[in-house]
C-alpha positions, 0 to 999 in steps of 0.5 A: 248207360249200363250193359245187360249181361245176358243179351249184351244190349245197352240199357238206358234208365230214363227218369221221369216225374210220376204224374199222369202227364209226365208218364205219358210224355216219357212213354212217347219219348221212350217209344221214339227212342226205341224206334231210333235206337233198335239196339238199345233197351230203355227202363223207366224210373219214376222219381218223386219231386218236391213239386209233386210232393207239396201240392199246397204251396204255390210254385213261386214259393217252392222256387225255380227248378222245383220239378227238375232238381231231384231228377238231376240228383238221380242223374248225378248218382247214376240212378238214371241216365236220361231225364225227361222234363217239360222244358218250361219247368227248367231254369234258363241255363243248366248247372255244370255237369249236365247236358241238354241232349235233345229237344224233340219237336214241340207240341202246341205251345198255346195256353188253353182256356177251359171254362165250365160252360164253354165261354171264352176268356172275353165272354166270361161274365164279370166276377167269374173265377179263373183258377191257375197255378201260374204267376204268368197266367194270373198276371196276363188274365188280370191284365186282359180281364181285371173284372175277373177273380183269379185264384191259385190252383195246384195239382196235375191236369186231371186234378185241375179239371176235376176242380172245375167240375166240382160244385163250388169250383172255379168257372174256368181254368187255364192249362197248357194245350200241349198237356191236354193234347198228350192226355187225349183231353183236347175236347175240353178246351173252350179257347186256345189263347194266342201266343203273341197276346197271351204269351206262353211260358218259355219252352212251353209245349217242348220236352227236354232230354237231359243227361250227364255232360260226360255221358257221350253214349247216352247223348248220342242215343238221345240226340236222334230225337233233336228237332233243330227248329224247336231247339232254335226257338227254345234257345231264343226264349231261354236267352231272353229269360236268362237276361231278365231272370225269373223262371216258370214261376215268374210273370215274365215270358217269351215265345219264338216261332220260326216260319221258314227263314223268319222268326216271330218273337213275342215277350212280356213282363209284368207286376204279379197283379198284371197292372203294369206290363211290358210287351214287345214283338218283332220279326227277324231272321231265323238265323238271328234267333238266339241273339234276338232273345238276348237283345230283347232281354236286355231291352226289358231289363233297361225298361225295368222288367226285373223290378216289375216282376219282383213287384218293386214298382210304385 
């Protein structure tokens, strides 16, 4: 955090990726930060990440944290003071030197099925082509509809929707509902896929405000946007992922939902082709959320989830 000489107001530099969705999300965050911190100014700094530069390789090949690493580098060398991430892009635990200063209220965490002519996943004719860049979505789609052709797709949200509209394009794409909502594209959704059945990515729909661990002034400013319920949900999900391993590019996930005093928790892991799958769900007390995630992760490991995700099963 730096101080502006002429007005003596604090200025926080907010780092973001340059995609339409990232810029829109960061704009919402900055508006909320300004409202919560009227004595502070905010400057948006766009950082180009490897994941944005390389649109051809699949995400698994680029590795965990592909959309995060350059933003963290910018935090370390103080080009930015605060980074705004889609939480599902982040590894299950932060490297030393960083702090998760806030997790704002989570948007709709469900996946959205967007088909060319409005059919649902169940209604799409056999042999239809479904495109997604996510190993998790590929595996779940193949498990539910093995008669469909699932193919890779990279690019930002408008690019993926444009592919759907092209001649010779896929018959359907699967995207995050949260991103479509934030971009004002909710009307494109043919079907919302249930988180308990089509288990959403860890942290999907949530944003993460990351800072340097020792930057107490920026942490204090960002923490005003923290939503306790969402933070507890994503902490449970990340505890599960931390036990099993993998990340946003693996066919493993968990979803936690707190309703009053109750926690609803669903998890899955599968082979990349979706032919072998582990699913579990349970209801517990919300206060036990993180422990539930950790114990569910250990159960999945005992049942061979790590080999399953890696494809090392006969």
